[in-house]
N, C-alpha and C positions, 0 to 999 in steps of 0.2 A: 740135342745140340750137335754141331758138327765137331769134328775132331780135328778139323783142318785149322792149321795155325795161320793167323795173319800175318802178312810179311810187314813189318815196319822198319823204319831206318834205326836200327837199334845202334847203340853206341859201339858195340863190337863191331858191326858191320861197318860203321862210317870209319872206324879205325882202320879196317882192313881196306877201305875203298882209298884213304888218304896213304895207306902205305904202297899200294899200287900205282896212284897217281904220282908219288914221290919217287919211285923206282921207274916209272915210264917217263919222268922227266929226266932222268939221269943219261949219262952217255949212252947207255945200253938202249935207250928208249927211241923216241921218235926222230931225233935228228940223225942217228945212225941209220935209219931206213933209207934216207936218200942216196947214201952211196951207193949202197946195194942195188935200188931201184934204177940209178944211172947205169950201173954194169949191166943190169939186165936189158937195158935199151939199147946198149952197145951190143949185145948178143943178138937184139930184133935187128940192128943194122947189118949185121954180119949174114945172119941167115935170111935177110930179105922179107921178112914179114913186116906188117905195120907201116909199109912204105908210103910215102908221100905222092903227091900231084906231080904230074909233069912240069918239069923246070925250064926254064927259057933261060935263066942267068948262068953264072958261073959256079954258082953252088949247087952241085947236084953229084948224085951217085947213080952208076950204071950197072944193071946187075947181068951178068952174063949165065949165071946158074942161081937158082934161089931155092929155098926149102918149102916156101909157099907156091903151088902151083898157080896161083891166081896172080904173082908178081909179074908185071911186064918186064920182058927180057930186052934188052937192048935200047931202052928207051930211058933219057935222063930224068931222074925222079928227084923231087925235094927230099933230103934225108931229115925227115921229121924226128926219126929216132935218135939223131945225134943233137938236134936242136932240144929235144926234151932231156935227152942226158946232161947236156950243159946247164939247163935250167935247173936240173935237179942238183946239180953241183951247187949252183947259186943257193937254191933254196937251203941246202945244207949248211953253208956258210951263213946264212941268215939264221937259221935255226941255233947254230952255235953261239952267234951274236946275242941273240935272245935269251939263251941258256944262261950265258956266263954276265951279261949286262942286266937282265931283268930280274927283277926280285918277286915275280909274282910266278907261282906254280902253275904249270900248265901253259906257258906263252910260248915255248918253242913248238908245242904241238898244235897250238892255234896257228902259229906261222905256218909250220908244214901243211896242215890241211887247207889254209885259205889260200896260200900261194899255189900249192899243186892243183887245186882245183879250178883257179884261174888260168893255170899254164895248160892243163889237159883240154880245160872246154875251148880255148883258143886253138891249140893244136889240131883237134879233131877237124876243123875247117879245112885244114891243109894235108888232111890224110887222104891218099887215093885209092884205099880199099874200099870193097862195096859199104854203102851205108848200113849200119847196125843197129837201126834205130826208126823212129817214126816221126812223123811231122817236122821233116827237115832236120831234126837233130839225132845224133848217134846215143846210143845206151850210156855211153860215157861222158857223155855231155850232161844228161839228166843225171847222171849219179855225181857228177861234178858239182852241179847247182845243189843237189840235196846235202853233199859234204860243206860247201861253202856256208849255205842256211844253218846247218847244224854247228859249224864251227862259230859262226858269228852269234847263233843264240846261246850257245854255251858261255862264250866270252862276256855277252850282254848279261847273262844271268850272273856272272861271276862278278861284273863291275857293279850291278845293282845291289848284289849282297854286300860288297864291301861299303858301298855308301851308306847302306842300313846300319852296318856295325860301326862306320864312323860316326853317323849320326846318332845312335842310341849311345856311344860311347862319350859324346860331348854333353848330354843331357844329365 
């Protein structure tokens, strides 16, 4: 016989997972990630990395110097970093609303994952730096699709479990 123990979802393990999820759902969890992420994108704007496509309209940034040697200098560029930073603040507000208004554990985590994956997927089309992926999509876009599908699958599983519990409680 093998001395290896099989891993099962023991009550102790489930209790630890519930404790982790309840902490992650708190103010120190997912919702507070967005403002820090937004500040990081402002840093990208200042340093000139993660720049956007050339811009024709009145909403652009021109770099005279940049930390990234590939950043085009003297060219009006769409500030996708600023758009993403603003989107992250909106996502943060949505997460806070979901946290305080929702009675479901994990709702703000789902909101953050779903909303950010959509924002990031879309903004990648407006990035001006070299394509970092294959088949016309960047690596970040593929990761965004995986994140969104994971969030939807977890939310769907949660909803199905809740319906099962309600159905079995009524019998």
